[in-house]
PDB file with SEQRES, HELIX, SHEET and CRYST1 records, atoms N, CA, C and O in Angstrom:
SEQRES   1 A   80  MET ALA CYS GLY MET SER PRO PRO THR GLN SER LEU PRO          
SEQRES   2 A   80  MET SER SER ALA GLY SER LEU ASP VAL ASN SER LEU SER          
SEQRES   3 A   80  TYR ARG PHE ARG TYR ILE LEU LYS ALA ALA THR SER PRO          
SEQRES   4 A   80  THR ARG ARG LEU GLU GLU ASP SER LEU THR TYR LEU ASN          
SEQRES   5 A   80  GLN GLY GLN ALA TYR LEU LEU GLU MET MET CYS LEU PRO          
SEQRES   6 A   80  LEU GLU ALA ALA LYS PHE GLU GLY LYS HIS LEU LYS VAL          
SEQRES   7 A   80  ARG THR                                                      
HELIX    1 AA1 VAL A   22  SER A   24  5                                   3    
HELIX    2 AA2 PRO A   65  ALA A   68  1                                   4    
HELIX    3 AA3 ALA A   69  PHE A   71  5                                   3    
SHEET    1 AA1 2 PHE A  29  LYS A  34  0                                        
SHEET    2 AA1 2 LEU A  58  CYS A  63 -1                                        
CRYST1    1.000    1.000    1.000  90.00  90.00  90.00 P 1           1          
ATOM      1  N   MET A   1     -42.589   7.104 -14.580  1.00  0.00           N  
ATOM      2  CA  MET A   1     -41.707   6.203 -13.876  1.00  0.00           C  
ATOM      3  C   MET A   1     -40.776   7.004 -12.991  1.00  0.00           C  
ATOM      4  O   MET A   1     -40.265   8.045 -13.403  1.00  0.00           O  
ATOM      5  N   ALA A   2     -40.553   6.532 -11.790  1.00  0.00           N  
ATOM      6  CA  ALA A   2     -39.665   7.209 -10.850  1.00  0.00           C  
ATOM      7  C   ALA A   2     -38.233   7.151 -11.335  1.00  0.00           C  
ATOM      8  O   ALA A   2     -37.821   6.181 -11.971  1.00  0.00           O  
ATOM      9  N   CYS A   3     -37.479   8.190 -11.033  1.00  0.00           N  
ATOM     10  CA  CYS A   3     -36.095   8.284 -11.464  1.00  0.00           C  
ATOM     11  C   CYS A   3     -35.224   7.217 -10.831  1.00  0.00           C  
ATOM     12  O   CYS A   3     -34.256   6.775 -11.450  1.00  0.00           O  
ATOM     13  N   GLY A   4     -35.535   6.792  -9.621  1.00  0.00           N  
ATOM     14  CA  GLY A   4     -34.640   5.930  -8.872  1.00  0.00           C  
ATOM     15  C   GLY A   4     -34.708   4.452  -9.160  1.00  0.00           C  
ATOM     16  O   GLY A   4     -33.884   3.704  -8.635  1.00  0.00           O  
ATOM     17  N   MET A   5     -35.660   3.980  -9.977  1.00  0.00           N  
ATOM     18  CA  MET A   5     -35.770   2.540 -10.175  1.00  0.00           C  
ATOM     19  C   MET A   5     -35.947   2.193 -11.639  1.00  0.00           C  
ATOM     20  O   MET A   5     -36.411   3.009 -12.436  1.00  0.00           O  
ATOM     21  N   SER A   6     -35.575   0.981 -11.979  1.00  0.00           N  
ATOM     22  CA  SER A   6     -35.789   0.477 -13.324  1.00  0.00           C  
ATOM     23  C   SER A   6     -37.258   0.097 -13.472  1.00  0.00           C  
ATOM     24  O   SER A   6     -37.989   0.092 -12.481  1.00  0.00           O  
ATOM     25  N   PRO A   7     -37.711  -0.222 -14.689  1.00  0.00           N  
ATOM     26  CA  PRO A   7     -39.111  -0.596 -14.876  1.00  0.00           C  
ATOM     27  C   PRO A   7     -39.496  -1.768 -13.978  1.00  0.00           C  
ATOM     28  O   PRO A   7     -38.686  -2.670 -13.763  1.00  0.00           O  
ATOM     29  N   PRO A   8     -40.727  -1.767 -13.449  1.00  0.00           N  
ATOM     30  CA  PRO A   8     -41.135  -2.838 -12.553  1.00  0.00           C  
ATOM     31  C   PRO A   8     -41.213  -4.175 -13.271  1.00  0.00           C  
ATOM     32  O   PRO A   8     -41.529  -4.235 -14.459  1.00  0.00           O  
ATOM     33  N   THR A   9     -40.926  -5.238 -12.548  1.00  0.00           N  
ATOM     34  CA  THR A   9     -41.057  -6.582 -13.086  1.00  0.00           C  
ATOM     35  C   THR A   9     -42.298  -7.204 -12.485  1.00  0.00           C  
ATOM     36  O   THR A   9     -43.026  -6.547 -11.741  1.00  0.00           O  
ATOM     37  N   GLN A  10     -42.549  -8.471 -12.803  1.00  0.00           N  
ATOM     38  CA  GLN A  10     -43.746  -9.122 -12.290  1.00  0.00           C  
ATOM     39  C   GLN A  10     -43.732  -9.239 -10.775  1.00  0.00           C  
ATOM     40  O   GLN A  10     -44.771  -9.076 -10.135  1.00  0.00           O  
ATOM     41  N   SER A  11     -42.580  -9.516 -10.195  1.00  0.00           N  
ATOM     42  CA  SER A  11     -42.495  -9.594  -8.740  1.00  0.00           C  
ATOM     43  C   SER A  11     -41.172  -9.003  -8.283  1.00  0.00           C  
ATOM     44  O   SER A  11     -40.178  -9.042  -9.008  1.00  0.00           O  
ATOM     45  N   LEU A  12     -41.168  -8.458  -7.082  1.00  0.00           N  
ATOM     46  CA  LEU A  12     -39.949  -7.877  -6.532  1.00  0.00           C  
ATOM     47  C   LEU A  12     -39.077  -8.982  -5.952  1.00  0.00           C  
ATOM     48  O   LEU A  12     -39.600  -9.957  -5.413  1.00  0.00           O  
ATOM     49  N   PRO A  13     -37.748  -8.849  -6.054  1.00  0.00           N  
ATOM     50  CA  PRO A  13     -36.861  -9.875  -5.507  1.00  0.00           C  
ATOM     51  C   PRO A  13     -36.935  -9.916  -3.986  1.00  0.00           C  
ATOM     52  O   PRO A  13     -36.877  -8.879  -3.325  1.00  0.00           O  
ATOM     53  N   MET A  14     -37.060 -11.103  -3.445  1.00  0.00           N  
ATOM     54  CA  MET A  14     -37.158 -11.279  -2.002  1.00  0.00           C  
ATOM     55  C   MET A  14     -35.958 -12.069  -1.504  1.00  0.00           C  
ATOM     56  O   MET A  14     -35.442 -12.939  -2.205  1.00  0.00           O  
ATOM     57  N   SER A  15     -35.519 -11.761  -0.293  1.00  0.00           N  
ATOM     58  CA  SER A  15     -34.417 -12.502   0.316  1.00  0.00           C  
ATOM     59  C   SER A  15     -34.948 -13.810   0.885  1.00  0.00           C  
ATOM     60  O   SER A  15     -36.158 -14.032   0.921  1.00  0.00           O  
ATOM     61  N   SER A  16     -34.044 -14.671   1.327  1.00  0.00           N  
ATOM     62  CA  SER A  16     -34.457 -15.946   1.909  1.00  0.00           C  
ATOM     63  C   SER A  16     -35.249 -15.740   3.199  1.00  0.00           C  
ATOM     64  O   SER A  16     -36.025 -16.610   3.595  1.00  0.00           O  
ATOM     65  N   ALA A  17     -35.058 -14.590   3.857  1.00  0.00           N  
ATOM     66  CA  ALA A  17     -35.796 -14.294   5.086  1.00  0.00           C  
ATOM     67  C   ALA A  17     -37.195 -13.758   4.801  1.00  0.00           C  
ATOM     68  O   ALA A  17     -37.975 -13.551   5.731  1.00  0.00           O  
ATOM     69  N   GLY A  18     -37.523 -13.530   3.533  1.00  0.00           N  
ATOM     70  CA  GLY A  18     -38.847 -13.059   3.172  1.00  0.00           C  
ATOM     71  C   GLY A  18     -38.981 -11.559   3.067  1.00  0.00           C  
ATOM     72  O   GLY A  18     -40.081 -11.062   2.826  1.00  0.00           O  
ATOM     73  N   SER A  19     -37.890 -10.814   3.240  1.00  0.00           N  
ATOM     74  CA  SER A  19     -37.957  -9.363   3.111  1.00  0.00           C  
ATOM     75  C   SER A  19     -37.475  -8.947   1.725  1.00  0.00           C  
ATOM     76  O   SER A  19     -36.832  -9.729   1.025  1.00  0.00           O  
ATOM     77  N   LEU A  20     -37.784  -7.730   1.337  1.00  0.00           N  
ATOM     78  CA  LEU A  20     -37.400  -7.218   0.028  1.00  0.00           C  
ATOM     79  C   LEU A  20     -35.884  -7.146  -0.080  1.00  0.00           C  
ATOM     80  O   LEU A  20     -35.226  -6.578   0.792  1.00  0.00           O  
ATOM     81  N   ASP A  21     -35.324  -7.715  -1.141  1.00  0.00           N  
ATOM     82  CA  ASP A  21     -33.874  -7.717  -1.353  1.00  0.00           C  
ATOM     83  C   ASP A  21     -33.501  -6.483  -2.170  1.00  0.00           C  
ATOM     84  O   ASP A  21     -33.494  -6.525  -3.401  1.00  0.00           O  
ATOM     85  N   VAL A  22     -33.188  -5.375  -1.477  1.00  0.00           N  
ATOM     86  CA  VAL A  22     -32.907  -4.116  -2.163  1.00  0.00           C  
ATOM     87  C   VAL A  22     -31.590  -4.145  -2.918  1.00  0.00           C  
ATOM     88  O   VAL A  22     -31.392  -3.333  -3.822  1.00  0.00           O  
ATOM     89  N   ASN A  23     -30.682  -5.053  -2.579  1.00  0.00           N  
ATOM     90  CA  ASN A  23     -29.397  -5.122  -3.272  1.00  0.00           C  
ATOM     91  C   ASN A  23     -29.530  -5.615  -4.707  1.00  0.00           C  
ATOM     92  O   ASN A  23     -28.641  -5.368  -5.522  1.00  0.00           O  
ATOM     93  N   SER A  24     -30.617  -6.305  -5.033  1.00  0.00           N  
ATOM     94  CA  SER A  24     -30.772  -6.819  -6.382  1.00  0.00           C  
ATOM     95  C   SER A  24     -31.625  -5.912  -7.268  1.00  0.00           C  
ATOM     96  O   SER A  24     -31.805  -6.206  -8.450  1.00  0.00           O  
ATOM     97  N   LEU A  25     -32.152  -4.817  -6.721  1.00  0.00           N  
ATOM     98  CA  LEU A  25     -32.911  -3.865  -7.522  1.00  0.00           C  
ATOM     99  C   LEU A  25     -31.959  -2.904  -8.220  1.00  0.00           C  
ATOM    100  O   LEU A  25     -30.856  -2.654  -7.733  1.00  0.00           O  
ATOM    101  N   SER A  26     -32.378  -2.370  -9.352  1.00  0.00           N  
ATOM    102  CA  SER A  26     -31.532  -1.444 -10.112  1.00  0.00           C  
ATOM    103  C   SER A  26     -31.846  -0.006  -9.722  1.00  0.00           C  
ATOM    104  O   SER A  26     -32.705   0.634 -10.328  1.00  0.00           O  
ATOM    105  N   TYR A  27     -31.159   0.491  -8.726  1.00  0.00           N  
ATOM    106  CA  TYR A  27     -31.327   1.869  -8.299  1.00  0.00           C  
ATOM    107  C   TYR A  27     -30.272   2.741  -8.962  1.00  0.00           C  
ATOM    108  O   TYR A  27     -29.148   2.294  -9.187  1.00  0.00           O  
ATOM    109  N   ARG A  28     -30.626   3.978  -9.276  1.00  0.00           N  
ATOM    110  CA  ARG A  28     -29.666   4.928  -9.834  1.00  0.00           C  
ATOM    111  C   ARG A  28     -28.984   5.730  -8.735  1.00  0.00           C  
ATOM    112  O   ARG A  28     -27.822   6.115  -8.868  1.00  0.00           O  
ATOM    113  N   PHE A  29     -29.707   5.979  -7.654  1.00  0.00           N  
ATOM    114  CA  PHE A  29     -29.197   6.788  -6.554  1.00  0.00           C  
ATOM    115  C   PHE A  29     -29.484   6.092  -5.230  1.00  0.00           C  
ATOM    116  O   PHE A  29     -30.421   5.302  -5.120  1.00  0.00           O  
ATOM    117  N   ARG A  30     -28.673   6.394  -4.239  1.00  0.00           N  
ATOM    118  CA  ARG A  30     -28.931   5.935  -2.876  1.00  0.00           C  
ATOM    119  C   ARG A  30     -29.255   7.178  -2.064  1.00  0.00           C  
ATOM    120  O   ARG A  30     -28.503   8.152  -2.075  1.00  0.00           O  
ATOM    121  N   TYR A  31     -30.381   7.138  -1.359  1.00  0.00           N  
ATOM    122  CA  TYR A  31     -30.824   8.257  -0.536  1.00  0.00           C  
ATOM    123  C   TYR A  31     -30.691   7.869   0.928  1.00  0.00           C  
ATOM    124  O   TYR A  31     -31.112   6.784   1.328  1.00  0.00           O  
ATOM    125  N   ILE A  32     -30.099   8.764   1.734  1.00  0.00           N  
ATOM    126  CA  ILE A  32     -29.934   8.504   3.157  1.00  0.00           C  
ATOM    127  C   ILE A  32     -30.469   9.703   3.930  1.00  0.00           C  
ATOM    128  O   ILE A  32     -29.994  10.825   3.757  1.00  0.00           O  
ATOM    129  N   LEU A  33     -31.460   9.458   4.784  1.00  0.00           N  
ATOM    130  CA  LEU A  33     -32.005  10.503   5.645  1.00  0.00           C  
ATOM    131  C   LEU A  33     -31.123  10.605   6.875  1.00  0.00           C  
ATOM    132  O   LEU A  33     -30.971   9.637   7.621  1.00  0.00           O  
ATOM    133  N   LYS A  34     -30.544  11.776   7.085  1.00  0.00           N  
ATOM    134  CA  LYS A  34     -29.658  12.002   8.232  1.00  0.00           C  
ATOM    135  C   LYS A  34     -30.487  12.576   9.379  1.00  0.00           C  
ATOM    136  O   LYS A  34     -30.595  13.792   9.537  1.00  0.00           O  
ATOM    137  N   ALA A  35     -31.060  11.693  10.163  1.00  0.00           N  
ATOM    138  CA  ALA A  35     -31.859  12.093  11.320  1.00  0.00           C  
ATOM    139  C   ALA A  35     -31.580  11.108  12.446  1.00  0.00           C  
ATOM    140  O   ALA A  35     -31.331   9.927  12.203  1.00  0.00           O  
ATOM    141  N   ALA A  36     -31.622  11.594  13.659  1.00  0.00           N  
ATOM    142  CA  ALA A  36     -31.351  10.742  14.817  1.00  0.00           C  
ATOM    143  C   ALA A  36     -32.445   9.692  14.976  1.00  0.00           C  
ATOM    144  O   ALA A  36     -33.621   9.963  14.734  1.00  0.00           O  
ATOM    145  N   THR A  37     -32.048   8.501  15.383  1.00  0.00           N  
ATOM    146  CA  THR A  37     -33.018   7.441  15.640  1.00  0.00           C  
ATOM    147  C   THR A  37     -33.345   7.404  17.123  1.00  0.00           C  
ATOM    148  O   THR A  37     -32.606   7.928  17.956  1.00  0.00           O  
ATOM    149  N   SER A  38     -34.452   6.784  17.427  1.00  0.00           N  
ATOM    150  CA  SER A  38     -34.887   6.666  18.814  1.00  0.00           C  
ATOM    151  C   SER A  38     -33.866   5.838  19.599  1.00  0.00           C  
ATOM    152  O   SER A  38     -33.432   4.788  19.124  1.00  0.00           O  
ATOM    153  N   PRO A  39     -33.477   6.297  20.796  1.00  0.00           N  
ATOM    154  CA  PRO A  39     -32.464   5.564  21.566  1.00  0.00           C  
ATOM    155  C   PRO A  39     -32.983   4.262  22.175  1.00  0.00           C  
ATOM    156  O   PRO A  39     -32.190   3.381  22.504  1.00  0.00           O  
ATOM    157  N   THR A  40     -34.295   4.128  22.330  1.00  0.00           N  
ATOM    158  CA  THR A  40     -34.845   2.901  22.912  1.00  0.00           C  
ATOM    159  C   THR A  40     -35.591   2.113  21.848  1.00  0.00           C  
ATOM    160  O   THR A  40     -36.381   2.660  21.077  1.00  0.00           O  
ATOM    161  N   ARG A  41     -35.322   0.821  21.827  1.00  0.00           N  
ATOM    162  CA  ARG A  41     -36.035  -0.058  20.904  1.00  0.00           C  
ATOM    163  C   ARG A  41     -35.926  -1.487  21.406  1.00  0.00           C  
ATOM    164  O   ARG A  41     -35.034  -1.814  22.188  1.00  0.00           O  
ATOM    165  N   ARG A  42     -36.825  -2.325  20.957  1.00  0.00           N  
ATOM    166  CA  ARG A  42     -36.774  -3.745  21.284  1.00  0.00           C  
ATOM    167  C   ARG A  42     -35.805  -4.428  20.331  1.00  0.00           C  
ATOM    168  O   ARG A  42     -35.644  -3.996  19.190  1.00  0.00           O  
ATOM    169  N   LEU A  43     -35.170  -5.476  20.787  1.00  0.00           N  
ATOM    170  CA  LEU A  43     -34.170  -6.164  19.970  1.00  0.00           C  
ATOM    171  C   LEU A  43     -34.738  -6.691  18.659  1.00  0.00           C  
ATOM    172  O   LEU A  43     -34.042  -6.680  17.644  1.00  0.00           O  
ATOM    173  N   GLU A  44     -35.976  -7.150  18.656  1.00  0.00           N  
ATOM    174  CA  GLU A  44     -36.560  -7.749  17.453  1.00  0.00           C  
ATOM    175  C   GLU A  44     -37.172  -6.713  16.498  1.00  0.00           C  
ATOM    176  O   GLU A  44     -37.695  -7.088  15.449  1.00  0.00           O  
ATOM    177  N   GLU A  45     -37.118  -5.442  16.834  1.00  0.00           N  
ATOM    178  CA  GLU A  45     -37.711  -4.399  15.998  1.00  0.00           C  
ATOM    179  C   GLU A  45     -36.646  -3.548  15.318  1.00  0.00           C  
ATOM    180  O   GLU A  45     -35.528  -3.414  15.816  1.00  0.00           O  
ATOM    181  N   ASP A  46     -37.006  -2.980  14.181  1.00  0.00           N  
ATOM    182  CA  ASP A  46     -36.129  -2.027  13.506  1.00  0.00           C  
ATOM    183  C   ASP A  46     -36.084  -0.734  14.313  1.00  0.00           C  
ATOM    184  O   ASP A  46     -36.982  -0.466  15.111  1.00  0.00           O  
ATOM    185  N   SER A  47     -35.047   0.061  14.108  1.00  0.00           N  
ATOM    186  CA  SER A  47     -34.958   1.344  14.802  1.00  0.00           C  
ATOM    187  C   SER A  47     -35.989   2.316  14.229  1.00  0.00           C  
ATOM    188  O   SER A  47     -36.389   2.194  13.071  1.00  0.00           O  
ATOM    189  N   LEU A  48     -36.413   3.274  15.042  1.00  0.00           N  
ATOM    190  CA  LEU A  48     -37.406   4.272  14.639  1.00  0.00           C  
ATOM    191  C   LEU A  48     -36.768   5.645  14.549  1.00  0.00           C  
ATOM    192  O   LEU A  48     -35.858   5.975  15.309  1.00  0.00           O  
ATOM    193  N   THR A  49     -37.256   6.438  13.610  1.00  0.00           N  
ATOM    194  CA  THR A  49     -36.831   7.823  13.477  1.00  0.00           C  
ATOM    195  C   THR A  49     -38.080   8.691  13.506  1.00  0.00           C  
ATOM    196  O   THR A  49     -38.994   8.504  12.704  1.00  0.00           O  
ATOM    197  N   TYR A  50     -38.114   9.627  14.422  1.00  0.00           N  
ATOM    198  CA  TYR A  50     -39.249  10.540  14.537  1.00  0.00           C  
ATOM    199  C   TYR A  50     -38.889  11.852  13.858  1.00  0.00           C  
ATOM    200  O   TYR A  50     -37.843  12.438  14.138  1.00  0.00           O  
ATOM    201  N   LEU A  51     -39.758  12.311  12.966  1.00  0.00           N  
ATOM    202  CA  LEU A  51     -39.528  13.568  12.259  1.00  0.00           C  
ATOM    203  C   LEU A  51     -40.478  14.625  12.790  1.00  0.00           C  
ATOM    204  O   LEU A  51     -41.663  14.362  12.993  1.00  0.00           O  
ATOM    205  N   ASN A  52     -39.958  15.817  13.013  1.00  0.00           N  
ATOM    206  CA  ASN A  52     -40.755  16.932  13.511  1.00  0.00           C  
ATOM    207  C   ASN A  52     -41.112  17.867  12.364  1.00  0.00           C  
ATOM    208  O   ASN A  52     -40.250  18.253  11.573  1.00  0.00           O  
ATOM    209  N   GLN A  53     -42.384  18.225  12.279  1.00  0.00           N  
ATOM    210  CA  GLN A  53     -42.838  19.131  11.235  1.00  0.00           C  
ATOM    211  C   GLN A  53     -42.149  20.478  11.388  1.00  0.00           C  
ATOM    212  O   GLN A  53     -42.050  21.005  12.496  1.00  0.00           O  
ATOM    213  N   GLY A  54     -41.676  21.032  10.291  1.00  0.00           N  
ATOM    214  CA  GLY A  54     -41.032  22.333  10.302  1.00  0.00           C  
ATOM    215  C   GLY A  54     -39.542  22.285  10.583  1.00  0.00           C  
ATOM    216  O   GLY A  54     -38.862  23.303  10.454  1.00  0.00           O  
ATOM    217  N   GLN A  55     -39.020  21.136  10.961  1.00  0.00           N  
ATOM    218  CA  GLN A  55     -37.582  21.000  11.221  1.00  0.00           C  
ATOM    219  C   GLN A  55     -36.898  20.505   9.951  1.00  0.00           C  
ATOM    220  O   GLN A  55     -37.423  19.642   9.248  1.00  0.00           O  
ATOM    221  N   ALA A  56     -35.731  21.054   9.667  1.00  0.00           N  
ATOM    222  CA  ALA A  56     -34.980  20.655   8.470  1.00  0.00           C  
ATOM    223  C   ALA A  56     -34.148  19.413   8.760  1.00  0.00           C  
ATOM    224  O   ALA A  56     -33.586  19.269   9.846  1.00  0.00           O  
ATOM    225  N   TYR A  57     -34.075  18.524   7.785  1.00  0.00           N  
ATOM    226  CA  TYR A  57     -33.273  17.313   7.899  1.00  0.00           C  
ATOM    227  C   TYR A  57     -32.390  17.201   6.664  1.00  0.00           C  
ATOM    228  O   TYR A  57     -32.790  17.585   5.565  1.00  0.00           O  
ATOM    229  N   LEU A  58     -31.202  16.676   6.853  1.00  0.00           N  
ATOM    230  CA  LEU A  58     -30.278  16.485   5.749  1.00  0.00           C  
ATOM    231  C   LEU A  58     -30.632  15.199   5.013  1.00  0.00           C  
ATOM    232  O   LEU A  58     -30.832  14.155   5.635  1.00  0.00           O  
ATOM    233  N   LEU A  59     -30.709  15.277   3.695  1.00  0.00           N  
ATOM    234  CA  LEU A  59     -30.948  14.116   2.852  1.00  0.00           C  
ATOM    235  C   LEU A  59     -29.737  13.968   1.948  1.00  0.00           C  
ATOM    236  O   LEU A  59     -29.487  14.820   1.095  1.00  0.00           O  
ATOM    237  N   GLU A  60     -28.990  12.901   2.129  1.00  0.00           N  
ATOM    238  CA  GLU A  60     -27.785  12.663   1.339  1.00  0.00           C  
ATOM    239  C   GLU A  60     -28.162  11.838   0.114  1.00  0.00           C  
ATOM    240  O   GLU A  60     -28.810  10.799   0.237  1.00  0.00           O  
ATOM    241  N   MET A  61     -27.763  12.294  -1.055  1.00  0.00           N  
ATOM    242  CA  MET A  61     -28.058  11.597  -2.300  1.00  0.00           C  
ATOM    243  C   MET A  61     -26.738  11.226  -2.961  1.00  0.00           C  
ATOM    244  O   MET A  61     -25.922  12.099  -3.258  1.00  0.00           O  
ATOM    245  N   MET A  62     -26.530   9.951  -3.189  1.00  0.00           N  
ATOM    246  CA  MET A  62     -25.294   9.487  -3.812  1.00  0.00           C  
ATOM    247  C   MET A  62     -25.624   8.764  -5.108  1.00  0.00           C  
ATOM    248  O   MET A  62     -26.477   7.876  -5.134  1.00  0.00           O  
ATOM    249  N   CYS A  63     -24.951   9.143  -6.175  1.00  0.00           N  
ATOM    250  CA  CYS A  63     -25.119   8.469  -7.455  1.00  0.00           C  
ATOM    251  C   CYS A  63     -24.329   7.163  -7.396  1.00  0.00           C  
ATOM    252  O   CYS A  63     -23.156   7.167  -7.023  1.00  0.00           O  
ATOM    253  N   LEU A  64     -24.950   6.065  -7.754  1.00  0.00           N  
ATOM    254  CA  LEU A  64     -24.268   4.778  -7.711  1.00  0.00           C  
ATOM    255  C   LEU A  64     -23.271   4.660  -8.861  1.00  0.00           C  
ATOM    256  O   LEU A  64     -23.484   5.261  -9.914  1.00  0.00           O  
ATOM    257  N   PRO A  65     -22.180   3.896  -8.686  1.00  0.00           N  
ATOM    258  CA  PRO A  65     -21.058   3.869  -9.634  1.00  0.00           C  
ATOM    259  C   PRO A  65     -21.427   3.636 -11.095  1.00  0.00           C  
ATOM    260  O   PRO A  65     -20.880   4.305 -11.971  1.00  0.00           O  
ATOM    261  N   LEU A  66     -22.328   2.718 -11.383  1.00  0.00           N  
ATOM    262  CA  LEU A  66     -22.662   2.439 -12.778  1.00  0.00           C  
ATOM    263  C   LEU A  66     -23.331   3.631 -13.448  1.00  0.00           C  
ATOM    264  O   LEU A  66     -23.155   3.855 -14.646  1.00  0.00           O  
ATOM    265  N   GLU A  67     -24.093   4.389 -12.682  1.00  0.00           N  
ATOM    266  CA  GLU A  67     -24.766   5.563 -13.225  1.00  0.00           C  
ATOM    267  C   GLU A  67     -23.859   6.787 -13.223  1.00  0.00           C  
ATOM    268  O   GLU A  67     -24.066   7.703 -14.019  1.00  0.00           O  
ATOM    269  N   ALA A  68     -22.861   6.821 -12.349  1.00  0.00           N  
ATOM    270  CA  ALA A  68     -22.001   7.992 -12.195  1.00  0.00           C  
ATOM    271  C   ALA A  68     -21.262   8.332 -13.479  1.00  0.00           C  
ATOM    272  O   ALA A  68     -21.042   9.510 -13.762  1.00  0.00           O  
ATOM    273  N   ALA A  69     -20.875   7.342 -14.258  1.00  0.00           N  
ATOM    274  CA  ALA A  69     -20.128   7.584 -15.493  1.00  0.00           C  
ATOM    275  C   ALA A  69     -20.928   8.444 -16.469  1.00  0.00           C  
ATOM    276  O   ALA A  69     -20.344   9.206 -17.240  1.00  0.00           O  
ATOM    277  N   LYS A  70     -22.248   8.333 -16.446  1.00  0.00           N  
ATOM    278  CA  LYS A  70     -23.094   9.123 -17.349  1.00  0.00           C  
ATOM    279  C   LYS A  70     -23.016  10.614 -17.043  1.00  0.00           C  
ATOM    280  O   LYS A  70     -23.213  11.445 -17.930  1.00  0.00           O  
ATOM    281  N   PHE A  71     -22.727  10.956 -15.776  1.00  0.00           N  
ATOM    282  CA  PHE A  71     -22.746  12.344 -15.341  1.00  0.00           C  
ATOM    283  C   PHE A  71     -21.356  12.930 -15.160  1.00  0.00           C  
ATOM    284  O   PHE A  71     -21.224  14.066 -14.704  1.00  0.00           O  
ATOM    285  N   GLU A  72     -20.328  12.188 -15.504  1.00  0.00           N  
ATOM    286  CA  GLU A  72     -18.942  12.634 -15.323  1.00  0.00           C  
ATOM    287  C   GLU A  72     -18.713  13.964 -16.036  1.00  0.00           C  
ATOM    288  O   GLU A  72     -18.951  14.067 -17.239  1.00  0.00           O  
ATOM    289  N   GLY A  73     -18.256  14.975 -15.313  1.00  0.00           N  
ATOM    290  CA  GLY A  73     -17.928  16.275 -15.884  1.00  0.00           C  
ATOM    291  C   GLY A  73     -19.119  17.149 -16.231  1.00  0.00           C  
ATOM    292  O   GLY A  73     -18.945  18.200 -16.848  1.00  0.00           O  
ATOM    293  N   LYS A  74     -20.328  16.744 -15.852  1.00  0.00           N  
ATOM    294  CA  LYS A  74     -21.525  17.533 -16.159  1.00  0.00           C  
ATOM    295  C   LYS A  74     -22.019  18.233 -14.900  1.00  0.00           C  
ATOM    296  O   LYS A  74     -21.855  17.724 -13.791  1.00  0.00           O  
ATOM    297  N   HIS A  75     -22.621  19.398 -15.078  1.00  0.00           N  
ATOM    298  CA  HIS A  75     -23.244  20.115 -13.971  1.00  0.00           C  
ATOM    299  C   HIS A  75     -24.683  19.637 -13.861  1.00  0.00           C  
ATOM    300  O   HIS A  75     -25.412  19.596 -14.852  1.00  0.00           O  
ATOM    301  N   LEU A  76     -25.083  19.278 -12.655  1.00  0.00           N  
ATOM    302  CA  LEU A  76     -26.431  18.785 -12.421  1.00  0.00           C  
ATOM    303  C   LEU A  76     -27.173  19.725 -11.489  1.00  0.00           C  
ATOM    304  O   LEU A  76     -26.576  20.323 -10.593  1.00  0.00           O  
ATOM    305  N   LYS A  77     -28.452  19.851 -11.697  1.00  0.00           N  
ATOM    306  CA  LYS A  77     -29.294  20.659 -10.818  1.00  0.00           C  
ATOM    307  C   LYS A  77     -30.328  19.733 -10.185  1.00  0.00           C  
ATOM    308  O   LYS A  77     -30.988  18.960 -10.880  1.00  0.00           O  
ATOM    309  N   VAL A  78     -30.461  19.816  -8.872  1.00  0.00           N  
ATOM    310  CA  VAL A  78     -31.418  18.996  -8.148  1.00  0.00           C  
ATOM    311  C   VAL A  78     -32.466  19.908  -7.545  1.00  0.00           C  
ATOM    312  O   VAL A  78     -32.134  20.881  -6.868  1.00  0.00           O  
ATOM    313  N   ARG A  79     -33.733  19.597  -7.788  1.00  0.00           N  
ATOM    314  CA  ARG A  79     -34.827  20.380  -7.219  1.00  0.00           C  
ATOM    315  C   ARG A  79     -35.526  19.547  -6.174  1.00  0.00           C  
ATOM    316  O   ARG A  79     -35.734  18.346  -6.347  1.00  0.00           O  
ATOM    317  N   THR A  80     -35.887  20.202  -5.081  1.00  0.00           N  
ATOM    318  CA  THR A  80     -36.631  19.495  -4.041  1.00  0.00           C  
ATOM    319  C   THR A  80     -37.929  20.192  -3.771  1.00  0.00           C  
ATOM    320  O   THR A  80     -38.703  19.748  -2.922  1.00  0.00           O  
TER     321      THR A  80                                                      
END                                                                             
């Protein structure tokens, strides 16, 4: 089982618009890729991010508040 999610249920929660409702899933961490997005896009489309092979990108990992209490005062090691 992946570290970032609770055990799977029969179906994933969906929003009224029909997309996956990520706010209702039980995540332990929030991951944010710090990379520039494409400056041009159509209004009805999501923004795009192009990644170049061999280039380093910052990945921000934040422990969510409910899980943070478990790690209070402990040293953690993260491997990538």
